[in-house]
N, C-alpha and C positions, 0 to 999 in steps of 0.2 A: 202242405195237409199230407198226411198219409194216405198211401194209395189205398183206397177203400178195398181192393182185392185180396191186399196183403195185411191189412189192420189187423191188429188183435184183436181177439172177444173183449178186452180188457177197454183198447181205444174205443172200440164203438160202444159199451158201456157207457164209458165216460163220458162221447159225444151227447149220447142221449142225456143222460143226467146234466150234464155241462147245458145244453138247450133246454130242459125243464126248469132248469133254476135262474140261469141267466137270461132266456129268451135269445130265440133265432136270431134275432137284430143283432144283439151283442156279439153273438158268437160267429155271426157272417161277417161284421166286420173284423172279427177278431181274426178269422181266415183271411180276408181279403189284405190285409196288413202285414199276413205272415211273408217272412223271407225265408230263401234256404241259410242264412243266418241264426234265425231264431224258430228253425222249423224243430230242431229237435226239442228245445225246450217247450214249444207248446205240444208236440207230443208226449212231452213227459208229463206234465201237469196234467192232461187230458185223462193219460192212463193212470196218473198216480194220484191225485188228487181228488179228478173227479170220478175214475172207473172203479177205483180202489177205497179211499174214502168216503167220498160223499155217495156212493152204491152202496155201502154195509146195509144191514138191512136194520140194525138195534136202534138208531134214531131215526125220526121223523127229518125230514128237508126241515121242518120248521126248528125242530130242536138244532140241528146243524146250523141252520143260520145263524139262530141264537147265540151259540157257542162262537162261531167263524167272525162276528162282527164282535164280540166281546175279544177276541184275543186281535183281532186285527186294529181294533181302537186301542188297546193295552200296548200294542206293538208300534202306534203313531202312522201305521200304515193309511192315511187319509184316503186316498184315492182308492183304495181295495174296500175303505169301510163304504164310501157312498155307492159304490157298485155293488154290494152284497144288501144296503140298505134297498135299492132299486130292487132287487132281487126278492124281496119279500112279497111283493104282490103275488111271484109264484111260489115262494116257499110256505106261506099261511103266517108268517110271524110277525105278530100284529106289533103297532107302538109300545103299548103296554110293555110286551115282551123284551122289546130292546131298552125301553128305557128301567126294564129291572136287572137288564146285562148292565147296561151302563154303569148303574148304582154301583155293582160288583167291580166294574173296572175303577171305578173313583176308590174304593176302599182296598182293592188287592193290586193294582198296576199306581193309583195316582189321580187327584184330582184332576190335575191339567191335560191327562189323558183323557178322562171321562169327559172334560170341559169342551175339548176341542170336539170330540165322537158327538156330544150333543148337539154341538152347533152345526156340525155335519148333516146330522140326522134329521133336524129340524128344516133344514136348508133342503132335504132331497125329498123330505116328505111333503114340504111346500110347492115344490116341481112336480111332483107327483099328481098332485089334489089338486094342483091348476091344471094341469093334462087333461086329469080325468073331467074336471069343468067345461074344457074346450072340447073333447069328444064329446059327452053330453050334448054341449051346444048345438052341435053339427048333427045332432039326430034329429 
């Protein structure tokens, strides 16, 4: 991770946004697995994706989440689709939002891409619901 004393404002904003969308646990795992080899890449995505694009004021985090999931599904980036489906718990994008986005994927990027993304979303939502049920049972 970049030395915080020399980190750019864009990096700091990116890390704040990244944590608010993906959650501290996910970001902490990414940082823990960072090596000198991939540190420049991690810094670049924190500044570029999170500090620039995700931090812009025009779209809400919910809207960015919907767009991101549709793009990732269209590109066949399955692990990233799953990660961003999990992030909907923090962005406010609903299942209905994601269903609508994936319907657009089917028309504009192809039925197989949307079909696989629906499969991933259903699985991730089931995991999230099971986790929520477990948390409620322990209260």
